[in-house]
C-alpha positions as CSV (number, residue, x, y, z in Angstrom):
1,X,1.2,-16.3,43.8
2,X,2.0,-12.6,44.0
3,X,0.6,-11.7,40.5
4,X,-2.7,-13.6,40.6
5,X,-4.6,-10.8,42.3
6,X,-3.6,-8.2,39.7
7,X,-4.0,-10.6,36.8
8,X,-7.6,-11.6,37.6
9,X,-8.6,-8.0,37.8
10,X,-6.7,-7.1,34.7
11,X,-8.0,-9.9,32.6
12,X,-11.6,-9.3,33.7
13,X,-11.2,-5.6,32.8
14,X,-10.0,-6.5,29.3
15,X,-13.2,-8.5,28.8
16,X,-15.1,-5.4,30.1
17,X,-16.9,-7.6,32.6
18,X,-18.2,-6.5,36.0
19,X,-17.3,-8.7,39.0
20,X,-20.8,-10.0,39.1
21,X,-20.9,-10.9,35.4
22,X,-17.4,-12.5,35.6
23,X,-18.5,-14.5,38.6
24,X,-21.6,-15.7,36.7
25,X,-19.4,-16.8,33.7
26,X,-17.3,-18.9,36.0
27,X,-20.0,-20.2,38.2
28,X,-18.6,-18.4,41.2
29,X,-20.0,-15.8,43.6
30,X,-19.2,-12.1,43.3
31,X,-17.7,-12.1,46.8
32,X,-15.2,-14.8,45.8
33,X,-14.0,-12.7,42.8
34,X,-13.7,-9.7,45.1
35,X,-11.7,-11.6,47.7
36,X,-9.2,-12.7,45.0
37,X,-8.9,-9.3,43.4
38,X,-8.4,-7.6,46.7
39,X,-5.9,-10.1,47.9
40,X,-7.9,-11.3,50.9
41,X,-7.6,-14.9,49.7
42,X,-5.9,-16.9,46.9
43,X,-7.7,-19.2,44.5
44,X,-7.2,-23.0,45.1
45,X,-6.0,-25.2,42.2
46,X,-9.6,-26.0,41.0
47,X,-10.3,-22.3,40.5
48,X,-6.9,-21.7,38.9
49,X,-8.0,-24.4,36.4
50,X,-11.3,-22.5,35.9
51,X,-9.3,-19.3,35.2
52,X,-6.9,-21.1,32.9
53,X,-9.6,-22.7,30.9
54,X,-11.6,-19.4,30.7
55,X,-8.8,-17.2,29.5
56,X,-6.9,-19.9,27.6
57,X,-3.8,-19.0,29.5
58,X,-1.5,-21.6,31.2
59,X,-1.8,-21.6,35.0
60,X,2.0,-21.0,35.3
61,X,1.7,-17.8,33.3
62,X,-1.3,-16.6,35.4
63,X,0.6,-17.2,38.6
64,X,4.2,-16.1,37.7
65,X,3.8,-13.2,35.3
66,X,2.4,-9.7,35.7
67,X,0.1,-9.6,32.7
68,X,-0.5,-5.9,33.1
69,X,2.8,-5.5,31.3
70,X,1.3,-7.2,28.2
71,X,-0.4,-4.7,25.9
72,X,-4.0,-5.1,24.9
73,X,-2.9,-6.1,21.4
74,X,-1.2,-9.2,23.0
75,X,-4.6,-10.8,23.1
76,X,-5.8,-12.1,19.7
77,X,-8.8,-14.1,18.5
78,X,-8.1,-17.5,17.0
79,X,-11.3,-19.1,15.9
80,X,-13.7,-18.8,18.8
81,X,-10.9,-18.6,21.4
82,X,-9.2,-15.5,22.8
83,X,-5.6,-16.4,23.6
84,X,-2.5,-14.6,24.8
85,X,-0.2,-13.6,22.0
86,X,3.1,-13.5,23.9
87,X,4.6,-10.1,23.3
88,X,7.2,-9.1,25.8
89,X,7.7,-5.5,27.0
90,X,10.2,-4.1,29.5
91,X,9.5,-2.0,32.5
92,X,9.3,1.1,30.3
93,X,6.6,-0.6,28.2
94,X,8.9,-0.8,25.2
95,X,8.7,-3.9,22.9
96,X,11.6,-6.3,23.2
97,X,12.8,-8.6,20.4
98,X,12.8,-12.3,21.1
99,X,15.7,-14.2,19.5
100,X,14.8,-17.6,18.1
101,X,18.1,-19.6,18.5
102,X,19.2,-21.6,15.4
103,X,19.3,-24.9,17.2
104,X,15.8,-24.3,18.7
105,X,14.1,-23.1,15.5
106,X,12.6,-26.5,14.8
107,X,10.7,-26.2,18.0
108,X,9.1,-22.9,17.1
109,X,6.3,-24.7,15.3
110,X,5.1,-26.2,18.5
111,X,6.0,-23.3,20.7
112,X,5.1,-20.2,18.7
113,X,1.8,-19.6,20.6
114,X,3.0,-20.8,24.0
115,X,3.7,-17.9,26.3
116,X,6.0,-20.2,28.4
117,X,8.1,-21.0,25.3
118,X,8.4,-17.4,24.3
119,X,9.1,-16.2,27.8
120,X,12.3,-18.3,28.1
121,X,13.8,-16.8,24.9
122,X,16.6,-14.3,25.3
123,X,15.5,-10.7,24.4
124,X,17.1,-7.5,23.2
125,X,16.0,-4.0,22.3
126,X,16.9,-2.3,19.0
127,X,15.6,1.3,19.3
128,X,15.9,2.1,15.6
129,X,13.1,-0.3,14.6
130,X,9.6,0.9,13.6
131,X,6.7,0.4,15.9
132,X,5.3,-3.1,16.1
133,X,6.2,-6.5,17.4
134,X,9.5,-7.9,16.1
135,X,11.4,-11.2,16.4
136,X,14.8,-12.3,15.2
137,X,14.8,-15.6,13.1
138,X,17.8,-17.7,12.1
139,X,18.3,-18.2,8.4
140,X,19.3,-21.6,7.1
141,X,20.5,-22.6,3.6
142,X,21.1,-20.5,0.5
143,X,17.6,-20.1,-0.9
144,X,17.5,-16.3,-0.2
145,X,21.0,-15.1,-1.2
146,X,22.6,-12.7,-0.5
147,X,21.1,-13.4,2.9
148,X,23.5,-16.2,3.9
149,X,23.2,-19.3,6.1
150,X,23.7,-18.3,9.7
151,X,22.3,-14.8,9.4
152,X,19.3,-13.5,11.4
153,X,16.3,-11.7,10.0
154,X,14.5,-9.3,12.2
155,X,10.9,-9.2,11.1
156,X,7.7,-7.4,12.1
157,X,4.5,-9.4,13.0
158,X,1.7,-9.2,10.4
159,X,-1.7,-9.2,12.0
160,X,-3.8,-9.8,8.9
161,X,-2.7,-12.1,6.1
162,X,-4.6,-10.0,3.7
163,X,-2.0,-7.3,4.2
164,X,0.8,-9.3,2.5
165,X,2.5,-7.1,-0.1
166,X,3.4,-9.0,-3.2
167,X,7.2,-9.1,-3.9
168,X,8.3,-8.4,-0.4
169,X,10.1,-10.9,1.9
170,X,8.6,-12.5,4.9
171,X,9.3,-15.1,7.5
172,X,6.4,-17.6,7.2
173,X,5.4,-20.2,9.7
174,X,3.4,-23.0,8.1
175,X,1.9,-26.2,9.4
176,X,3.9,-28.4,7.0
177,X,7.3,-26.6,6.7
178,X,7.7,-24.8,10.0
179,X,9.7,-21.6,9.6
180,X,10.8,-20.4,6.1
181,X,12.1,-17.1,4.8
182,X,10.8,-16.4,1.3
183,X,9.7,-13.7,-1.1
184,X,5.9,-13.8,-1.0
185,X,3.2,-13.1,-3.6
186,X,-0.4,-12.5,-2.5
187,X,-2.8,-14.7,-4.5
188,X,-5.5,-14.8,-1.8
189,X,-8.2,-13.2,-3.9
190,X,-7.8,-15.5,-6.8
191,X,-6.7,-18.8,-5.3
192,X,-6.7,-18.4,-1.5
193,X,-2.9,-19.1,-1.5
194,X,0.4,-17.4,-1.0
195,X,3.1,-18.0,-3.5
196,X,6.5,-18.5,-1.8
197,X,9.5,-17.9,-4.0
198,X,13.3,-18.1,-3.4
199,X,15.7,-15.5,-4.7
200,X,18.1,-18.3,-5.5
201,X,16.4,-19.6,-8.7
202,X,17.7,-23.1,-8.1
203,X,14.7,-23.5,-5.9
204,X,11.2,-23.7,-7.4
205,X,8.4,-21.5,-6.1
206,X,5.5,-23.2,-4.4
207,X,2.0,-22.3,-3.2
208,X,0.8,-22.5,0.4
209,X,-3.0,-22.5,1.2
210,X,-3.8,-19.6,3.6
211,X,-5.3,-22.0,6.1
212,X,-1.8,-23.6,6.5
213,X,-0.2,-20.3,7.4
214,X,0.1,-19.9,11.2
215,X,2.2,-16.7,11.3
216,X,3.7,-14.0,9.0
217,X,6.6,-11.7,9.8
218,X,7.6,-9.0,7.4
219,X,11.3,-8.3,6.8
220,X,12.7,-5.3,8.7
221,X,16.5,-5.8,8.8
222,X,19.2,-8.5,8.4
223,X,21.9,-9.3,10.8
224,X,24.9,-10.8,8.9
225,X,27.3,-12.9,11.0
226,X,29.6,-14.3,8.4
227,X,32.6,-12.5,9.7
228,X,32.5,-14.5,12.9
229,X,33.8,-18.0,13.4
230,X,31.1,-20.7,13.8
231,X,32.4,-21.4,17.4
232,X,31.8,-17.8,18.3
233,X,28.2,-17.8,17.3
234,X,26.8,-18.9,20.6
235,X,23.7,-17.1,21.9
236,X,25.8,-14.9,24.2
237,X,27.9,-13.8,21.3
238,X,24.8,-13.1,19.1
239,X,23.3,-11.1,22.0
240,X,26.4,-9.0,22.3
241,X,26.4,-8.4,18.5
242,X,22.9,-7.2,18.6
243,X,23.3,-5.0,21.7
244,X,26.5,-3.4,20.6
245,X,25.3,-3.1,17.0
246,X,28.6,-4.4,15.8
247,X,26.9,-6.0,12.8
248,X,25.9,-5.1,9.3
249,X,22.3,-3.7,9.3
250,X,20.2,-3.7,6.1
251,X,17.1,-1.8,7.2
252,X,15.8,-1.2,3.7
253,X,13.2,-3.7,2.6
254,X,14.5,-6.1,-0.1
255,X,12.5,-5.4,-3.3
256,X,12.3,-7.6,-6.4
């Protein structure tokens, strides 16, 4: 458990708690907290469970990962709980882009807030992107032409749903539909909904109550892969296309 010593101290510091106050919160003694943070002893399973429940972070993540590499903004409030938002950074503290594989996109609804799910995704760095947290999402179907089936949209995480800009395109994760890529209109003030519209007019727009929206990601660029044979579009090939930038990049926000 090589990371647990640093993680306990790091997480306690993020809460701005003294060792004594932290010990009180967990029902431990201050000396126990000190012994763990100084590496003089390791917490047994029952105390690992206490830490996991307190910080709302899986035990596996606490033990195996150096959470000092996660930025402060990786911790967000959901209701009354403070949970780890799984942003990955490299050793230079630069954001990495997680790639959601097409075959695994259906599982994103259950894994989007699970650090273990995010950790196992393959990652790349695209240095031309603006600051912020980005992920690459597979596009299915023809509802957002000219973005074609099989393309990837790289999108930036939107922290506040109120910041949605009407007429721009977003990857939206909803409780009912999972991941969709749509043009979004902000109707929160009037109706507490977002209107999701397809650029392909064959598909009718529909409203989504804001309480059903789990994540929003604003379009940054599109990776078109249509020039490649379907058999070549394995994850390793997609990774190579990203890394070598041998793709068509559309970095200008699509506007209505």
